[in-house]
C-alpha positions as CSV (number, residue, x, y, z in Angstrom):
1,M,-47.2,49.6,-24.7
2,A,-48.8,46.0,-23.8
3,P,-49.2,45.3,-20.5
4,Q,-46.6,42.8,-18.9
5,R,-47.3,39.5,-18.8
6,K,-46.7,37.7,-15.2
7,T,-45.4,33.9,-15.9
8,A,-46.7,31.2,-13.7
9,T,-44.9,30.0,-10.6
10,S,-45.4,27.8,-8.5
11,K,-47.5,29.8,-6.2
12,N,-49.9,31.1,-8.6
13,N,-50.3,28.0,-10.4
14,P,-52.5,25.6,-8.8
15,K,-51.1,22.7,-11.2
16,S,-47.8,22.9,-10.0
17,K,-49.0,22.4,-6.5
18,T,-50.7,19.3,-7.1
19,S,-47.8,18.1,-9.2
20,S,-45.2,18.9,-6.3
21,S,-47.8,17.5,-3.6
22,R,-47.8,14.4,-5.8
23,K,-43.7,14.3,-5.7
24,K,-43.8,15.1,-1.7
25,S,-46.3,11.8,-1.5
26,S,-43.9,9.6,-3.6
27,S,-41.0,10.8,-2.0
28,N,-42.2,9.9,1.4
29,S,-44.0,6.5,0.5
30,S,-40.5,5.5,-0.7
31,K,-38.8,7.0,2.7
32,Q,-41.3,4.9,4.5
33,K,-40.5,1.5,2.4
34,K,-36.7,2.2,3.2
35,E,-37.5,2.6,6.9
36,D,-39.6,-0.7,7.0
37,I,-36.8,-2.4,5.4
38,V,-34.5,-3.5,8.3
39,E,-31.0,-5.0,7.4
40,V,-29.5,-7.6,9.8
41,G,-25.7,-7.7,9.8
42,F,-23.1,-9.5,11.5
43,G,-23.0,-7.0,14.4
44,D,-26.4,-7.9,15.4
45,Y,-25.7,-11.4,15.1
46,W,-22.7,-11.1,17.1
47,H,-24.7,-9.2,19.7
48,A,-27.3,-11.9,20.1
49,F,-24.6,-14.7,20.2
50,T,-23.2,-12.9,23.6
51,K,-26.0,-13.1,25.2
52,T,-26.6,-16.7,25.2
53,K,-25.3,-19.3,27.7
54,V,-23.1,-20.7,25.1
55,F,-21.3,-17.6,24.4
56,V,-18.5,-18.2,27.7
57,P,-17.8,-22.0,27.0
58,I,-17.4,-21.4,22.9
59,M,-15.4,-18.6,23.2
60,T,-13.1,-20.2,26.0
61,V,-12.6,-23.3,23.5
62,V,-11.9,-20.8,20.5
63,I,-9.2,-18.6,22.5
64,S,-7.8,-22.2,24.0
65,V,-6.8,-23.6,20.6
66,L,-5.7,-20.1,18.9
67,L,-3.5,-19.9,21.8
68,V,-2.0,-23.5,21.4
69,G,-1.8,-23.1,17.6
70,L,0.0,-20.1,17.9
71,D,2.4,-21.7,20.6
72,L,3.0,-24.4,18.0
73,L,3.8,-22.0,15.3
74,I,6.2,-20.0,17.2
75,S,7.9,-22.9,18.8
76,W,8.2,-24.6,15.3
77,N,7.8,-28.0,16.7
78,D,10.4,-28.0,19.6
79,F,8.4,-29.0,22.3
80,S,10.6,-27.9,25.0
81,R,10.0,-24.2,23.8
82,F,6.3,-25.1,23.1
83,F,5.5,-26.0,26.5
84,L,7.6,-23.1,28.1
85,F,5.4,-20.8,26.1
86,L,1.9,-22.3,27.4
87,G,3.4,-22.5,30.7
88,I,4.0,-18.7,30.9
89,E,0.6,-18.5,29.4
90,I,-1.4,-20.5,31.8
91,I,0.9,-18.8,34.9
92,A,0.0,-15.2,33.1
93,A,-3.8,-16.3,33.0
94,A,-3.8,-17.4,36.8
95,V,-2.4,-14.3,37.7
96,V,-4.9,-12.2,36.0
97,W,-7.9,-14.5,37.4
98,L,-6.4,-13.9,41.1
99,I,-5.9,-10.2,40.6
100,M,-9.5,-10.1,39.0
101,T,-11.1,-12.4,41.9
102,I,-9.6,-10.0,44.7
103,Y,-11.1,-7.4,42.8
104,S,-14.4,-8.5,42.8
105,F,-14.1,-9.2,46.4
106,G,-13.4,-5.3,46.6
107,S,-16.5,-4.5,45.1
108,E,-18.6,-6.6,46.6
109,K,-17.9,-4.9,49.8
110,K,-18.5,-1.6,48.6
111,N,-22.0,-2.8,46.9
112,S,-23.1,-4.4,50.3
113,D,-22.4,-1.2,52.3
114,E,-24.3,0.9,50.1
115,E,-27.0,-1.3,50.1
116,V,-27.1,-0.9,53.9
């Protein structure tokens, strides 16, 4: 019988090693290119906007305009109902503001006690 012939595998064949290393290097370079590209989305812009000084005044105006517009839509131009809704919202905002102010005074005392 004729001796058995071994087939070339990637371990035994030096040509296959170079081709696989070339494939790895090309895939690494494509991965590196993908990592270098940074996509900027809406969330990044929103986060940057929230860190600016104009965020609070602009959001206050936007929320106020949306609430007044919503009140006008709900009241169907019945102004007595519109001012009733608006008054309820102003009273609710004042109560929330008062509660938050009292709560912040309580947390200030805790922080000042811890620092001493």
